[in-house]
N, C-alpha and C positions, 0 to 999 in steps of 0.2 A: 504494499499500499504506499503510495507516495505521499510525501508530507504536503499538507495544504496549510495556507496561511490561517492565522487566528480568525479573520473574518469569513474566509471560505468555510472554516469548519463548523460555523454556525449557520449556513444557509439551509433553507427548508428542504425537507425531503418530498417524497412524492405520495405519501399515503393519504387517504380521505380523512377529513375530520369525522367525529363521531355522527354529526347530523347527516353525513352523506353515506354511511355504511349501508351496505345492501340489506334490504328487509327480508331476505329469504329465510332468516332465523328470527323472525319477530323483532328485528332490530337489534338482537343480542348475538354476542359470539358464543358458540358452544363451549362448554368449560374446558374441554381437551385442547381447543384452539386458544382459549384465553390463558392457560396456564402452562402449556408446553411449548417448546421451540418448534416451529413449523417450517418446512421448506417453502419456497416461493410458490404462490398459486399461479397456475397457468393462466394467460390472459384468455378473456372470452373470444369467441369466434367473431363476434361482431365488431370487436375493437382492432381496427387496422392501423390506427395512428396513435403514436405516443403523444402525451401532452408536451408542450414546448419546454416548459421550465421543470426539468427532472434531473435527479442524480442517478448515474448509472448504478444498478445494484451489482452487476458483475461486469466491470469494464475490462477490455482486452489489455494485454500486456503493453502494446504499442501505445495505446491511449493513456495508460497509467504513466509510462515513461515520459511522454510528451505533455503530460498534465493537461489533456484536453478531454472534452466530454465524448464519451462513447455511445453511439446509438444502439449498440448491442445487437445489430444485425448479424444473423448467422447465414452461411458459415463465415462470412467476412463482414466487419463493420464498414461504414462508409469511408472512413480514413484509410484504412488498410487496402480497401478496394481501389481507391483513387491513387494511392502510392504504389500499388502493385506489391504489397508486402503480405507476408504470411500473418494470419490473425489467429492468435492463441488466446484462449480463455482458460483460466485457472480457476475451476469451479470450487466452491467450499465444500468440503467433505464433512459428513456427519461424524462427530466425536463420540467417544465413549460417554462423555458427559451428557451430550445430547440424548443419547439412548437412554441413560439412567433417568433423566428428567422426564422424558416422554413416558417411561414406565410408571414413575410415581404419580404423575399427574392423570395418566389415563386411568390408573386405579382410583384416583379420587373422582374422576368421571363416573366410573362404574358405581361408586358409592352414593354419589349424588342421585344417580338414577334409581338406585335401590330405595333411598330414603322417600323420593318422590313417588314411588310405586309401591308403598306399603300395602300389605294384605288388605283385601276388601273389608274385612271385619273392622279393622282399626279405622279406616275411612268412614265406615258407616256408623261406628261409635262416635267419631268426631262430629259427623254431620247431624247426629241425633241431638247433639248438645248445643248446636248454633241455632240462632234465630236468623230468619231471612234478612239479608242486608241489601237493600235496593241500591244499585249502581246503574248509572247511565253508561251507554257505550262510549261516550265521550269522557267519562271520568278518568283522569290520569291515574294510572295504576302501575306500580313497578313491582318486580319479582324481589323476593328476599333472598334468593340465591343466585350468584352470578352464573351466567352461561345458560340459563334455561332457554330452550329453543321450542318454537312451535310453528311449524311450516304454515305460511300463508295467512297468519293472523296478525292484524296490525298491533303495534306495541300499545295503543290506547284502548284496545278492546279489553274487557274485564277478564280477570284470570279465574280459571275454574279448578285450579290445583286443589284437591280435598284437604291436603295437610295444612296448606296456608289458610284456607277458609275455615278450617275447624278450629283454629287457635284464636286468632284476633284479627281484625282489620289492620291494626297497626303493625302486625308481624310481616306484612308484605311491603312495608315501606322502609327505605333505607335509613332515613333520619328521624326514626321514631324514638325520641327521648322525651321522657316526662320530666317536667320541671316541678311539679307538685304532686309528690308521692302520697297517695292516701290508701293505706292498707284496707279500708273498709269498702271501697267503691268497686263494684263489679262491672266488667265491660259487657258488650252486646251478647257475649256467649256465656254469660254467668260465671266468669272466671275472674279472680283477683290477680292482678299482675304483681309479680315478685321483683323487687329491685335487684338489679345486677350488681349494684354498688355494695361493697362491704360495709361502709358507713350506714347502709340502711338496716343492718342486722338490729341495731339498738331500737328500731321502730317496729320490729316484728311483734304482733300481739302476744304470742307465746313467749317470746323472750322477755317482753316487759312484766310478765307475771313472775318471773324468776329473778331478774336482775334486782340488785339492792335499790331501794327507794332513793337513797341519797345520790346514787349515780344517775337516775332518771331525772331527778330534780336539777342536778347540775347540768345535765344535757339540755333540758328544757330552758334553763336561763341562758344558755349559749345561742339558742336559736337553730333552726333546721339547717341553714346554710353557713354554720359557723366556719367550716373548713374553707370555703371560698372567701368569706368575709375576712378571716384572719390573714390569708395568704394574699389577698388583693390589697389589704391595708397595711401591710408590713413595710418597714422603711425601704426606700429604693437602694439599689447597689451604690456603694460609694462612687463618686464621679472623679475623684482625684486619680492621677496617674503617677506612679513612682518610677522614675526612669531607671534603667539598669545599664551600667552602674550608676549610682546616685549622682556623680559629678558630671554625668554625660550632657545633662540639660534637655532642652526641648527637642533637640535633634538626635535623641538617643537611638531611635530605630535605624537610622542610617549608619550608625556606628556599631551595630550589632554584628559580631563575628559570624561569618558564613557557616563555620562549623556549629554553632549554636542553632542558627535557623534550620540547618539540615538535620540536627540531632533531634530537636523538638518535632520537626515534621516527620521524621522516621519513626519516632516514638508514637505519634498519632496514628500513622498508617499501620503500625504493628499492634496497636491496641484497640481503637475505636472503630476505624473504618472497616476493618474486616466483618464485624457483626452488625455494623450500621453503614452499609456501603454507599455513602453519599457522594463521595469523590472518586475520581479515576486517578490513581497513583501515577501512571505514565504522563498523562496530560498535565498534571500538577507540577512534576518535576521538569517537564519539557517547556512549559510555557507559563503557568500561572505564577509560580515562584520567582521567576526571572523577570516577569512583567512587574511585579511588585517591587523587586529590588531595584530594577532600572528606573522606576518612577520615584525612587527615594521613599517608598511607602507613602505615596501621595494619595489623593482623594479618588481612587479607583476601586472597582469592585474586587480586582485581583489582590490588592493591598488588604481589603477587608477579609477576603477569604483566607489569605495567609495568616493574618493576624488571629483569626478565630482558631485556625488550626494550631498555631503556636500556643494559644491559651489552653486548648484541649491537650496539647503535647505535654504541658506542665502536669496535668492530671495523669497522663500516661506514664511519665517518668516517675512520679510518685508511686504509681502502681507497681512498676518494676522493682522499685526499691522495698516496697511492703512485701512483695512476693519473692524477693531476692533472685529476680530474673535478669539476665544480662541485657543491657540496652542494645537495640539494632546496631550492627556494625562493629561490635566489640568482639574479642576473641575469648573473652573469660566465659566461665559457666556460670557465674554469679554477678550480682550487681556491683558495679564499681562507679562511684560517683564521677561524672564528667567535670571538667574544669569549670564549666559554667553552672554547676548545680545550684548555686545560690539565687539563680534567676527564679526558681520555682518557690522560694521561701517567701510566700505571700498569702494573705488571707483575704478572700478565697484564692485558691491557686489559679494563676493565669489571669488575674484581674487586670494587670497593667496592659497586657496584649488585647484583652476583650474590650477594655475601655477606648483603646485607641481605635478598634474596629467600630465601636458604637459612635464615635466622634465622626468618623468619615461616612457612615452609612446614611447620615441625615441628608447629605447631598445627593444620594443615589436612591433614596426611598421609593421613587416611582418607577423604578426599572422592575420589570416582571419576567427576565429572561432566565435562562437555565442557571447561570451563576448567581443570580439574586436568590433563586430558590435554594440553591446549595448554601448560600450564606445564612438564610433564616433557619434552615434545617440544623446547620452547625450551631447557630446561637441556641436553638431549642435544646440541643444535646448538652451544651454548656450549662444552661440553666437547670436542666434536669440533674446533672452532676452535683450542682450546688444546692439541690433541694428547693427550687423556686418554681412550683408547678404552674402557677398562674402566668408567670413570665414565659415559661416553656410553652404553654398553651397559645399564648399571643404570637409567639414566633411560628409555631406550627400554622396557625390560622393565616399568617402572612405568607408562609410558604404555600399553603393551599391555594391562596389567591393567584400566586405565580403559576402553580401547576394548572388551574383552571384556564388562565389566560393562554398558557402555552399550548394546551391540548384541545381547546375548543375553537380558537381563533386562528389556527395555523395548520397547514399540512404537516403531519409528522410521518417520517419513515422509520418505524421502529426496528427495521433490519439494518439500520446504520448506526454508528457509534453515537451520534447526537441524540437520536431518537431512542436508543437503548438507555442512554443516560437519563432522559426524561422519565423513562419507565422506572428506573431505580429510584429517583427522588419521589416520584409519585407513590410508590408502594411504601417507601419509607415513611412519607408524610402520612399516609392513610393509616398505616398500622400505629404509629405513635399517637395520632389524633384519637383513634378509638380507645385507647387505654385511659386517656385523660377524660374524655367526653363521657364514657360509661361510668367511670368511678365518681366523677364530681357533677355529672348531669349539666355539663356546659353545652352551649349551642354548637352544633356541628357546623362545618364549613360547606357542606353540600359535595365534598369531595367524593364520596362514596357513589355518586351518581355515575361517575365515569368508570366504575370498577369493570363494567362489562366491556368496555372498549379498550382499555390499556392492558396490553399483555405483560406477563411477568418478565423481568429482564433476561436477556441471554447473556449478559456480561460480555459484550463485545469489546475487545481490547483496542485501545487507542494506539495504533502503530506509529512508530517514529523511525527515522532513518539516522542511525548513528548518534542519537542524543541521549538515549538511556541504554545502560548495559543490558543485554539480554539476561532474562531471569533464569535461574537454575531450575532443574526439574523439581527439586524439593519445594521451591516457592510455588510452582505450578500446583503441586499437590495441595499445599495450603490454601491456595486461592480456590481450588475446586472444593475443599472442605468448607470454607466459609460460604461459598456461593450456594452449595447444597443447603446449608443451614438457613440461608436467607429465603430460599425458595420453600423450604419446609415450613418457615414462618407464615408465609402466604397461605399455604394449605391449612395450616393449623387454625389461622384466623377464620377461615371459611367454616371450618367445623365448629369453632367456639361460637360463631354468630348463629349457626343452626341451633346449637344448645340453648342459646338464649331465646331464640324465636320459638323453639319447640317445647321446652320444659318449664320456662319461668312463669307459671301460672298455678293457681290454687283454686279448688272449689270446696265449698262446704260439705259437699257429699263425700269428700275423701277419695274420689275416684280419679283424681288428676294429681300428679302426672301419670300418664298411661304407661304401664310397663313395657309394652311392645316398642313404643318410641324410645324409651330409655335404653332398652336392649340394642336397638338398632344404632343409636349414637355411640354406645360403648363399642359396638363392632366397627363402626366407621373409625373411631379413634385408634383402635387396635390395628386396623388396616393401615392407617397413616403411619403408626410406628413400624410395622412389619415391612412396609414398602419403601421405607427410606433408603436411599442408596447406601451401599455397604460401608462407606466411609464414615458415615454418621449414624449408624444403627446402634441401638443400646437395648439392654434387657429390661423387661419390666420388673424391676426390683425396688426396693426401698432404700438402696444404698445411697449415700450422699457423695458429694465430692471428696477428693483426697483430704484427709484431715491434717491439721496442724501437727507436725511431728512432735512439737514441744508437749502439747497438751491438747488432745482433741475435744475437750469439754470446756475450755476457757475461750474467752473472746477478748479481743484487743479493741478498745474504743477508737472511734475515729480521732486522730490526732491533728493538732496544728502542723502546719508544714515545717515549723522551726524545731518541732519536738524530734529528737533522734530517734530513729527506727532501727531496732535490733534486726539484723537480717535473720531470715529463717534459714535453718539448715536445709541442705539440699536433699530433696526426697526423689529417689528414682522413679516413683510412681506418679509424680505430679504431671499436670498437663505441660505441653511443650512451651507455652507461652501464655501470658495474661488473656490474649484474645481467644485462644484455644480453650482455657479454662472457662471463660464466660459463655462461649458458644456451646460447649459440652453441658455445662450446667443449666444454661437457659433451655436447650433442647429437652433434657430430661424433666426440667421444671415445667415446661409447657405441657407435657404429657400428664403430670400430676395435677397441674392447674386445671386442665380440662376435666380430668376424672372427679376432682373436687366440685367443679361447678356442675357437673352431671348430678352429683349427689346433693347438692346444696337445696334444691327445692324440696327434697324429702326431709331435710332437716327442718325447714320452714313448717311442713306438715307435721313432723314429729313434735315440735314445740307447741303447735297450735292445737292439734287434736290427737295426742298420743294414744287415746284408746282405740283409734281407728286403724292403727298401724298393723299391716300384715307382716307375715314373716319375710317376704320379699322387700317390703318397705324397710324393715330393720337391717336387711343386708346392705341396702343402698345407703342408709344412714352410716353403717359401719364402713362401707367403701369410701364414703365422702370424708368421714373423718380421718381415715387412714391416709387418704391422699392429701389431706391438709397439712400433713407432718413432714418434716425434713426435706423442705425445698433446697435443692442443691446450692442455689446462687447465693445463700447467706450462710452456708456452713462451710466446713473444711477449710480450704485455703483462703476463702473469702472472709473468714474471721479475722485475718490480718490484712488482706489485699482488697480494702474497701473502695479504693479510689476509681476503680474501674467497674463497680457494679452499676448496671443500667437501671433506670426507672426505679431509682430507690424509693421515691414517694409512693409509687404504686404498690410496691411491696410493704411499705409501712401501713397503707390503708388496708391491704389484705389482711396483715396480722392484727390490726385492730379488731376487724370483724371475726377473725378466727379465734382470738382470745376470748371474745364474748360468747361465741358458740360453745367452745370447750367449757367455759364456765357453766352455761345454761344446761348443757347435757349432764355435766357432772352433779348439778344440783337439782335435776329433774326429780319429781316424786315418782316417776315411772322406773321401776327396777329394770325392765326390759330395755328401756332407753339408756340407762346408765351403763349397761352391760356392753353397749356398742363402743364405748371408749377404748382406743387402741392402747397398748402398753406404751409407757414413757410419754403419755400426753403431757404430763406435768413438766417433764424436762423440756419438751418442745415449747411449751408455753413460756418457760423462763427464757429460752433462747430467742423467742420472738420479742418478749419484753426487753431483753438485752439489745436487740437491734434497734427497737423504737428508742431506747435510751441513748444509743450512740448517734442516732439521727435528730434527736429532739433539739440540741443546741442550734441547728441550722434550719429549722422550720418551726414557726409558731404553731401551725395546725398539728403537727406530729406531737409537739410538746403538750398541746391541750389534750389530744387523744390519750397520751401517756398519763396525764393528770387524771382523766376520767377512769382509766383502767385501774389506778391505784386506789379507787374507791370500791373495787370488788372485794 
């Protein structure tokens, strides 16, 4: 691939925007097309002329060398024919990775089909519980699961899927988030909606009968939106900038040693970018970083991107020190502080770089291109790492605006590098937004409406000529490992969304959730695990991440950057890098999280009407509680290596609800319910409390949650 200029690399591709996509699948793409890499589709017979403004998908070698547009005519393109040259096309071959991705995503497609075609008895049972819901043919209606196809039916025609209709009209909308949770109001189907947020546990009627009165009174004094209010009204981040070194003055960025810039950037790409793939490493080191340096870190988007990466690089270096991992590029097998280590000694980590980026973005805030989206996503990751969820949500919302503008107002060729990068930032943005919106009941951006149209990324490499050393085979294996992990996240999100839309309802009759739907969702989740590519497969066990070799039962609180950190002794069984540790722990954690959320509606039922519990219901309660324990991303090596734990606030929220659930079950007057408690649940409750205590100094909402829990 020949090198193109910076401006050329951002020229539009040739695909149709969402509103022009063919209606042969009801306006939606089949899920196997949506989630798996596909070969180029053949042109229709009626299309004899290409659009004028296109970029060749597969240019011939002559056109590549001459840097001219290829018309892709076969057997000879127009240029080669006119020059009388041999015309050679190097077709892209399917890789093993493509085959593995196709396998896992085609399996997901089969699972979706199976869920949508549940046995007739279930569908009849669901239909018997619903009241007729009048809808006009013109009523805008969207499906709850991506990729559903129905030949020849217009997208605005009413949906007749029995599973969707049997639950609730809201379940078929993408952005169905309730702002006023009322546990006593039933929907049109006679069902009570159960909050997906763990902060909603304290409002469960059955839980309120067991929780101490002093805790309930303290909660009522705070108000139902206390988490949002406390985080939104907390003091702003300090706006001052501490130059490094202090005597450098206002022009300190221009005097930064190149070895420091590269070292912090390398640490970021070795820690955060693998499991949150917002940036392309090749493009960054070939163009972005040099554009920022040559401008003297001026008021350019490249400067903003580099400064955000340096800020997150400080967190990455801290994580390497906490886990005693060697920094990228060093020959040691343990952490050795670099000469510039003092630059990270700041509270919060990386603030000097982040504030310089914030100062520059004000003049660029109206840009909505790919780099702007990457900047806001990186800012969201930074805010997430320092436990500022409302600031992280604001940045995600701004990134979502960029995504919507890029994907709806321009042609996007997802088979080229730039389009693939847009796919990467879209899915990163959507998955991170979902976590905050569902937990805090914040208004969504509407980004989910494009879920049917944006394929998952293929991780197309930005190829350069002689600018970046070729990567070794071991690096390729690592890249493949993280890419599999990211794609598994996408598939897992779809299953988790189905869990929410299928199970999170209650009926006073005690007949909901339906066991058959529960069983099918467990089966889908198990199929997700079994069909992961071999590189990221894991066993369904309750093992945690490798433990701290010093003492597996103790935890180390989050420390100030200036506090000396005792290096961990080397453990031969530990993950290869901080990023590998996070990816492996999050993958296993997602499996347990989904299992827990399948069992959670049964916990609601058990606390509200324990006398109606069947033997199967009690098994679901037992399974839910078991999978609420020992989440890998907060145990083992992460007891020390806290600086790279992602979405810490979300874990704090989950633990707040789980501690309340364990308390309620253990104090239930029903002996059968108490018998479902797993062994060591008290030990795990203490570990969750310890995690909250470690995070409380950095978040007023977490501190208030901890204060409430101490009233138990």
